[in-house]
Each structure stands twice: as C-alpha cells, then as structure tokens.
C-alpha positions as CSV (number, residue, x, y, z in Angstrom):
1,X,-0.2,18.0,16.6
2,X,1.3,20.7,14.2
3,X,4.1,19.7,11.9
4,X,7.4,21.1,12.9
5,X,8.5,24.3,11.4
6,X,12.3,23.9,12.1
7,X,14.7,23.0,9.5
8,X,15.1,19.4,8.6
9,X,18.0,17.8,10.6
10,X,18.2,14.3,9.0
11,X,19.0,13.5,5.4
12,X,17.8,10.1,4.0
13,X,18.3,8.0,1.1
14,X,15.8,5.3,0.2
15,X,16.3,2.0,-1.6
16,X,13.1,0.2,-2.5
17,X,13.2,-3.7,-2.7
18,X,11.2,-4.8,-5.8
19,X,10.6,-8.3,-6.9
20,X,10.7,-7.1,-10.4
21,X,14.1,-5.2,-10.1
22,X,17.6,-6.5,-10.7
23,X,20.7,-4.5,-10.0
24,X,20.8,-1.6,-7.8
25,X,19.9,1.5,-9.8
26,X,18.4,5.0,-9.6
27,X,14.7,4.8,-9.1
28,X,13.7,7.3,-12.0
29,X,15.9,5.5,-14.2
30,X,14.3,2.2,-13.4
31,X,10.6,3.7,-13.7
32,X,11.6,5.2,-17.2
33,X,12.5,1.7,-18.4
34,X,9.8,-0.2,-16.7
35,X,7.3,-0.2,-19.6
36,X,9.7,-1.9,-21.9
37,X,11.1,-4.2,-19.3
38,X,11.2,-7.9,-20.7
39,X,9.1,-9.8,-18.1
40,X,9.7,-13.3,-19.5
41,X,12.7,-14.3,-17.4
42,X,10.4,-13.5,-14.3
43,X,7.5,-16.1,-15.0
44,X,7.3,-19.7,-15.1
45,X,6.0,-20.2,-18.6
46,X,7.1,-17.2,-20.8
47,X,4.8,-18.5,-23.6
48,X,1.7,-18.1,-21.5
49,X,0.1,-14.9,-22.5
50,X,-2.3,-14.6,-19.5
51,X,0.7,-15.3,-17.0
52,X,2.6,-12.3,-18.8
53,X,-0.2,-10.1,-18.8
54,X,-0.6,-10.6,-14.9
55,X,2.9,-10.2,-14.4
56,X,3.1,-6.8,-16.1
57,X,0.1,-5.7,-14.0
58,X,2.1,-6.8,-10.9
59,X,5.2,-5.4,-12.1
60,X,3.6,-1.9,-12.8
61,X,1.9,-1.9,-9.3
62,X,5.2,-2.5,-7.5
63,X,6.6,0.2,-9.8
64,X,4.0,2.7,-8.4
65,X,5.2,1.8,-5.0
66,X,8.7,2.7,-6.0
67,X,7.4,6.0,-7.5
68,X,5.5,6.8,-4.4
69,X,8.4,6.0,-2.0
70,X,10.8,8.0,-4.3
71,X,8.4,11.1,-4.0
72,X,8.0,11.1,-0.3
73,X,8.2,14.5,1.4
74,X,8.5,15.7,5.1
75,X,9.2,19.0,6.8
76,X,11.6,17.2,9.3
77,X,13.5,15.2,6.7
78,X,15.5,15.7,3.4
79,X,15.1,12.8,1.0
80,X,17.9,12.5,-1.6
81,X,17.1,10.7,-4.9
82,X,16.1,7.2,-4.3
83,X,17.2,3.8,-5.5
84,X,15.5,0.5,-6.3
85,X,17.0,-3.0,-6.1
86,X,16.1,-6.6,-6.7
87,X,17.8,-9.4,-4.9
88,X,20.8,-9.4,-7.2
89,X,21.5,-5.7,-6.1
90,X,21.6,-6.4,-2.6
91,X,25.2,-7.5,-2.4
92,X,26.2,-4.3,-4.1
93,X,24.3,-2.2,-1.6
94,X,25.8,-4.0,1.3
95,X,29.2,-3.4,0.1
96,X,28.8,0.3,-0.7
97,X,30.4,2.6,2.1
98,X,28.2,4.9,4.2
99,X,28.4,8.5,3.4
100,X,28.6,10.8,6.3
101,X,25.5,12.7,7.2
102,X,23.3,10.4,5.2
103,X,20.9,7.7,6.4
104,X,20.4,4.7,4.1
105,X,17.1,3.0,4.3
106,X,16.3,-0.3,2.5
107,X,12.3,-0.4,2.2
108,X,10.4,-3.5,1.9
109,X,6.7,-3.7,1.1
110,X,4.1,-6.5,1.3
111,X,5.6,-9.7,2.0
112,X,8.5,-9.3,-0.4
113,X,11.1,-10.2,2.5
114,X,10.0,-13.7,2.0
115,X,12.0,-13.9,-1.3
116,X,15.1,-13.5,0.7
117,X,14.4,-16.3,3.0
118,X,17.4,-18.4,1.9
119,X,19.9,-15.6,2.5
120,X,18.2,-13.5,5.2
121,X,20.0,-14.9,8.2
122,X,23.3,-13.9,6.4
123,X,22.3,-10.7,4.6
124,X,20.6,-8.8,7.5
125,X,23.8,-8.7,9.9
126,X,25.9,-7.4,6.9
127,X,23.3,-4.6,6.0
128,X,23.3,-3.5,9.7
129,X,27.2,-3.5,9.9
130,X,27.1,-1.1,6.9
131,X,24.7,1.2,8.6
132,X,21.7,0.4,6.3
133,X,18.6,0.6,8.3
134,X,15.5,-1.4,7.3
135,X,11.8,-0.6,7.0
136,X,9.0,-2.8,6.3
137,X,5.6,-1.8,5.3
138,X,3.9,-5.1,5.5
139,X,0.3,-6.4,4.6
140,X,-1.7,-9.6,4.6
141,X,-0.8,-10.7,8.2
142,X,3.0,-10.9,7.5
143,X,3.9,-11.8,11.0
144,X,1.8,-14.9,10.7
145,X,2.2,-16.0,7.0
146,X,5.7,-14.8,6.1
147,X,8.2,-17.4,7.7
148,X,10.9,-15.0,7.3
149,X,9.3,-12.6,9.7
150,X,11.1,-13.6,12.8
151,X,14.4,-13.5,10.9
152,X,13.8,-10.0,9.9
153,X,12.1,-8.6,13.1
154,X,15.5,-8.0,15.2
155,X,16.9,-6.0,12.4
156,X,13.7,-3.7,11.6
157,X,14.0,-0.1,12.5
158,X,10.4,0.6,11.3
159,X,7.5,-1.9,10.9
160,X,4.2,-0.7,9.5
161,X,1.5,-3.7,9.5
162,X,-2.1,-4.5,9.2
163,X,-2.5,-6.9,12.1
164,X,-4.0,-6.4,15.6
165,X,-2.3,-8.0,17.5
166,X,0.8,-9.1,15.7
167,X,1.7,-12.9,16.3
168,X,3.0,-13.0,19.7
169,X,6.4,-14.7,18.6
170,X,6.9,-12.0,16.0
171,X,6.1,-9.2,18.3
172,X,8.6,-10.6,20.9
173,X,11.3,-10.8,18.2
174,X,11.2,-7.1,17.3
175,X,13.8,-4.7,18.6
176,X,12.8,-2.4,21.4
177,X,14.0,0.5,19.2
178,X,11.8,-0.5,16.3
179,X,9.3,2.0,15.5
180,X,5.9,0.0,14.9
181,X,2.7,1.4,13.4
182,X,-0.6,-0.4,12.9
183,X,-2.0,0.6,9.5
184,X,-3.8,-0.8,6.5
185,X,-1.6,-0.8,3.2
186,X,-3.1,2.5,1.8
187,X,-2.8,4.1,-1.5
188,X,0.5,3.6,-3.5
189,X,0.1,6.9,-5.3
190,X,1.7,10.2,-5.3
191,X,-0.5,12.6,-3.4
192,X,-2.7,14.8,-5.7
193,X,-1.4,13.0,-8.8
194,X,-5.0,12.7,-10.1
195,X,-7.1,15.7,-10.5
196,X,-10.5,16.1,-8.4
197,X,-13.3,15.8,-10.9
198,X,-16.1,18.2,-10.3
199,X,-18.5,16.3,-12.5
200,X,-18.1,12.5,-12.2
201,X,-20.5,10.0,-13.6
202,X,-23.3,9.1,-11.0
203,X,-22.1,5.5,-10.8
204,X,-20.7,3.1,-8.5
205,X,-17.2,1.1,-9.2
206,X,-16.3,-2.1,-7.8
207,X,-12.6,-3.0,-8.9
208,X,-11.2,-6.3,-7.7
209,X,-9.5,-9.4,-8.8
210,X,-10.8,-12.9,-10.0
211,X,-8.8,-14.4,-7.0
212,X,-10.6,-12.1,-4.8
213,X,-14.2,-13.0,-6.2
214,X,-15.2,-14.9,-3.1
215,X,-18.9,-16.0,-2.4
216,X,-19.2,-13.1,0.0
217,X,-18.2,-10.6,-2.6
218,X,-20.2,-12.2,-5.5
219,X,-23.4,-12.0,-3.4
220,X,-23.0,-8.1,-2.8
221,X,-22.0,-7.5,-6.4
222,X,-25.3,-9.4,-7.7
223,X,-27.2,-7.3,-5.2
224,X,-25.6,-4.0,-6.4
225,X,-26.2,-5.1,-10.1
226,X,-30.0,-5.8,-9.4
227,X,-30.3,-2.7,-7.4
228,X,-28.5,0.0,-9.2
229,X,-28.4,-1.6,-12.7
230,X,-26.5,0.6,-15.1
231,X,-25.2,2.8,-12.3
232,X,-23.0,0.0,-11.1
233,X,-19.7,-1.3,-12.8
234,X,-18.0,-4.1,-11.7
235,X,-14.3,-4.8,-12.9
236,X,-13.0,-8.0,-11.3
237,X,-10.2,-9.3,-13.3
238,X,-7.6,-6.6,-12.5
239,X,-8.0,-5.4,-16.1
240,X,-7.3,-1.7,-15.3
241,X,-3.5,-1.1,-15.7
242,X,-1.8,1.2,-13.3
243,X,-1.4,3.7,-16.1
244,X,-5.1,3.9,-16.5
245,X,-6.1,4.0,-12.8
246,X,-6.4,7.8,-12.6
247,X,-9.3,7.6,-15.3
248,X,-11.4,5.8,-12.6
249,X,-12.1,9.2,-11.2
250,X,-14.8,9.5,-13.6
251,X,-16.9,7.5,-11.2
252,X,-18.4,9.0,-8.2
253,X,-18.5,6.1,-5.7
254,X,-16.2,3.1,-5.1
255,X,-17.4,0.3,-3.1
256,X,-15.1,-1.6,-1.1
257,X,-16.2,-5.1,0.2
258,X,-14.1,-7.0,2.7
259,X,-10.9,-8.5,1.1
260,X,-10.6,-12.2,1.0
261,X,-7.8,-12.1,3.5
262,X,-9.5,-9.8,6.1
263,X,-11.9,-12.2,7.8
264,X,-9.5,-13.2,10.5
265,X,-9.6,-11.6,14.1
266,X,-6.1,-10.0,13.6
267,X,-7.4,-8.2,10.3
268,X,-10.7,-7.0,11.7
269,X,-9.5,-3.3,12.0
270,X,-7.7,-3.0,8.7
271,X,-8.8,-3.1,4.9
272,X,-7.3,-3.8,1.5
273,X,-6.2,-0.5,-0.3
274,X,-9.4,0.0,-2.1
275,X,-11.0,2.5,0.3
276,X,-7.7,4.6,0.1
277,X,-7.0,4.8,-3.6
278,X,-10.9,5.5,-4.1
279,X,-10.5,8.5,-1.8
280,X,-7.3,9.8,-3.5
281,X,-9.0,9.6,-6.9
282,X,-12.0,11.5,-5.6
283,X,-14.4,8.6,-5.3
284,X,-16.5,8.5,-2.2
285,X,-15.2,5.1,-0.4
286,X,-18.2,2.7,0.7
287,X,-16.3,0.2,2.9
288,X,-17.5,-3.0,4.5
289,X,-17.2,-3.3,8.3
290,X,-15.7,-6.4,9.9
291,X,-17.7,-8.9,11.9
292,X,-16.2,-7.5,15.0
293,X,-17.4,-4.0,14.0
294,X,-14.1,-2.3,14.3
295,X,-12.8,-1.7,10.7
296,X,-11.2,1.6,9.9
297,X,-13.0,3.1,12.9
298,X,-11.3,6.5,13.0
299,X,-12.1,7.0,9.1
300,X,-15.7,6.0,9.8
301,X,-16.0,8.3,12.9
302,X,-14.7,11.3,10.8
303,X,-17.2,10.3,7.9
304,X,-14.3,9.9,5.6
305,X,-15.6,6.6,4.6
306,X,-19.3,5.3,4.4
307,X,-19.0,2.2,6.3
308,X,-21.8,-0.6,5.9
309,X,-22.3,-3.4,8.2
310,X,-20.7,-6.8,7.4
311,X,-22.7,-8.7,4.9
312,X,-25.8,-6.6,5.3
313,X,-27.3,-5.7,1.9
314,X,-29.8,-3.2,3.3
315,X,-26.8,-1.3,5.0
316,X,-24.8,-1.6,1.8
317,X,-27.7,-0.1,-0.4
318,X,-28.1,2.7,1.9
319,X,-24.5,3.7,2.0
320,X,-24.3,3.5,-1.6
321,X,-27.4,6.0,-2.0
322,X,-25.6,8.2,0.5
323,X,-22.4,8.2,-1.4
324,X,-24.2,9.1,-4.8
325,X,-25.9,11.9,-3.1
326,X,-22.7,13.5,-1.7
327,X,-22.1,17.1,-2.7
328,X,-18.9,18.3,-4.3
329,X,-17.9,20.1,-1.1
330,X,-18.0,16.8,1.0
331,X,-16.2,14.9,-1.8
332,X,-13.5,17.4,-1.9
333,X,-13.0,17.2,1.8
334,X,-12.6,13.3,1.4
335,X,-10.2,13.9,-1.5
336,X,-8.1,16.2,0.5
337,X,-7.7,14.2,3.4
338,X,-6.9,10.8,1.6
339,X,-4.2,12.6,-0.6
340,X,-2.6,14.1,2.5
341,X,-2.8,11.3,5.0
342,X,-3.7,7.9,3.4
343,X,-0.8,7.3,1.0
344,X,2.0,4.9,1.7
345,X,4.5,7.8,1.3
346,X,2.7,9.8,4.2
347,X,2.5,6.9,6.5
348,X,6.0,5.8,5.9
349,X,7.5,9.3,6.1
350,X,5.9,9.6,9.7
351,X,7.4,6.5,10.9
352,X,10.8,7.5,9.5
353,X,10.6,10.7,11.4
354,X,9.8,8.6,14.5
355,X,12.8,6.4,14.0
356,X,15.5,8.5,15.5
357,X,18.8,9.0,13.9
358,X,21.3,6.2,15.3
359,X,24.4,7.5,17.0
C-alpha cells in the first residue's frame, strides 16, 4: 500500500510517560537535562554505586524512547512538540483543557502502566473525560504479567504488543475501537541517526545483560567464542551506554539469541529488540528461531534477518558465516529497511494513523 499523498488532516501532541520523569514538561527540555539528572531519589539505596549505574542505563534507555516518540513523522499526521511526564505530572495533564483541533495522546511503553496500579482505576476515567487518548506499546507479555492490564484495557485507543495470542481475559477487556498491533518491541532509535558503515570490522557482536545470561545463551556464546575466536565479541553486562550505542556499528554482525522471556508459546513469534537495533545500526542481524519455528517469519522470509534454528549450534555457525560474508549492497538493504520500518516511532505512527479521530 502506498502512503497517502494528501495533506495531513489530524494534529497530535504526544506525552510520553517515563518512570524516570517527574512533572509534565517539554520533551526537549527534559532530554537536555537528563544527563545531569540526580537519580538517587529513584533508587532504593543511593549509596550503592552499582545500583546507580544500572539506574543511569535504564533512565537513559527510557530517554531514548522519549526521543524516538518525539521525533515521529507521518505523511498523514502533524506531530506537535512532545511532552514527557512521570506519575507526579499526570494530575496536571488531566486538568489541562483540551485545545481545539489537537488530539492529545498519552503514550506508555513496556510495562510502565503497572507503576500506576494503585491509582489507575481513578485516573483513567478522568483522562478520558478530558479527551486524552491512550496508547500502550507493551512488551514482555504485558497482558499476562502486568496485573493492571485489564484495568487499562477498556481505555486503550492503541495497543501494540508482542503476544500471540493475548491473554483471553485481557483481550476481552479491550474496547472494540482499540487499534491492536502484534509486533515485537523494535528499535527505540531515531531512523538513520547512525550512519551506515561501509567498512565495518569483520566481527560478530553479542550484547546482552547479566540477568539475561541464561544457560541457553551461555552455551551459544561459548560455542561462538571457540568457533570465531577474536572475531566474536560478547558484552553481557549492559556496559554500553545509550550514548555509545551508535559506535557499535563498527561490527558487521549482531547475533541475537532467544531472550529469557521469549520461551513461552505466546512469545514464539516475537523477539527482543536486539535484531531491530542491530539492523538500524547497519549490523547484519543473526536471530534465533523459537521452538515453534515461527519467530519473525516476515523478516526471515524477506531475508532481512538470518535466522538459525533454536539451540542448533551448526545452524548458528552457518548463519554467522553467511552474515560475515554479506556484501555492502545487501547490508545497506537491511539498514534501509530497519530504519524505515522497524523503529518504535514508525510502528506507533502507523497505529496512531489507524486510530481514527474521535467525534
């Protein structure tokens, strides 16, 4: 389907809910102040250096989601300057009068609505009465693991989720007007913000977390280390700050084993964000299939990822060898696709377009 060439007919203002934000404020001002933000009030033990370091990484990651949502574009929509808020700013948002001709959207991601569980039943009707529409780009089986899901469901105008199927009770609670999209959480980057590297190092990167270093992943990492030796680099303590993420385009291949929360039947078709930001950075994504054999089928069919069979080391080696041999023309095709179609802004913008303006 070709994008519309007609003039935009709807004007939207987004407000991103961030667990690291406080009062309602302009997103650009928030992002400018984020590097110096004091995170000690947000952690259980402000004297714990490791905890503060983890908090900084998480805060900056959510900041990149704010940045990506604030930079959204669509030929069918006009996006006004975005705002960001934490829980303390929601009352101010709810009290602000609507502006004629402007749709206000409160955007949640991940499982951040769970933070509002004590007040959600009172807050959501107030937001709706004040013509604030609600979008939730959820991940990690939110309909099953976030107890607040059924409270939010009737008030959602847009739901993007990574489950197939949704929990039946959660599905039943959704409004018939809600636009629902089944998608992985993709790359929280601004499209084309990282340049394409014409001459990357002929090396394979694995980037993950200590928490995600399961026995399943350890086996694959050990195999890749033995097989590719100095051509394989494993970073598994989330030590790469968001500000340094673009520098990872020096690698040619990104290997993406199954995430620790993706072994359930409902998650067999989706993946963590690793293949998506790998593609946006210009790495060739090598992605592990699920046991069911249907993970990221559309991308695999178009050869936009190199998919290896679940827990199959021979298949993993062959996929990595193929990726290392990829020519620049093929790499650029992947880079173009992921930046145009596999970012959180692109996914959410399409869903917002589909959510018709309310009368």
